[in-house]
C-alpha angles and dihedrals in degrees: 000000000000093000091050091050092049092050091052091050090048091051091049092052091045092054092046091049091049092052091047092050091048092051090048089054092052092046092047092052091049092049099044105031118069093194091054090054091050092049091047095051094044091048090047093054092043091057091047089051089050091054091045093052091046097235119189122267092254092050091049090051090052091051091048090050092048093049092045091048091056093048093047091048091051091049092049090047090052092049091051092050092049091048093052092046089049093052096049139000093199123095115257127175093225091051089055091049091051092050091047092051091050090048089048090055089055090049092052091050091050092051090049091050092047092051092046092050092046094050094047102038107029094080092050095045090061093046120109108283089219089060091048092052091049090054091056095043092050091067121038095198089070091059092044093051092047090051094050093046089047093051093049091046094050092047091051091045092052092048092048092049090048089048093232113188094227120033095188101044129041127338135101119338116022108240094195092054091046093053093042095053091041088057089049090051092049093049091046091051095048101039132060093200107110093191092057091048092051093048092051089047090054090050090051090051091050091052091049091047092049090057090055095041090053089050090236094122137020125233093259092051091050094046093048090048091051093048091047092052094048095045093047092049094049094045094049091045091051093048096047099038 
């Protein structure tokens, strides 16, 4: 029984370590590779546009696949470049060919994503903007999802621009506080129940406090994150309502 328990604990730690290593790889690529940041931001805004224009489930899946394909291709290209540079610092014709092929794979994935986005979104872009706004206003979850995606995207953008060492833990601003107070702002805007709004506000405060108690964020990082979440929620709500 003891050996079985130890093996289960070992598997759990192994899985956790694997996930952590994978996230570190994604974060490293975002921090070090300019093209990866560009692909990420473009893909992020494309998906927001897809939600805004109320694309079908199948179309959204195609866009997600196209965006993911570009990001994965860029990460593989980066890994190949690092591997070649690690093996030898000297110039070699075959090394150049390998790097060119990897870069070509990224280019093909970008062309595929551009064509997919064009085919799915071009018709909706030239639609009447009044009709597009009515689609968003007819369903509040669209606005909520856009707000949350916007908050996460802005937090990541600020951390990338500030060259924070860890995008998912610590740093300016606090992403958890931003999302928590954005949710409070959304609920306050959509509900007329003051008690519900106050309870969600208290939960947001508890989340912010937990980030400081765990010494993950400072007071200024938590406050800025909360302000960012509230301001983003109000601005998006005003624009789409």
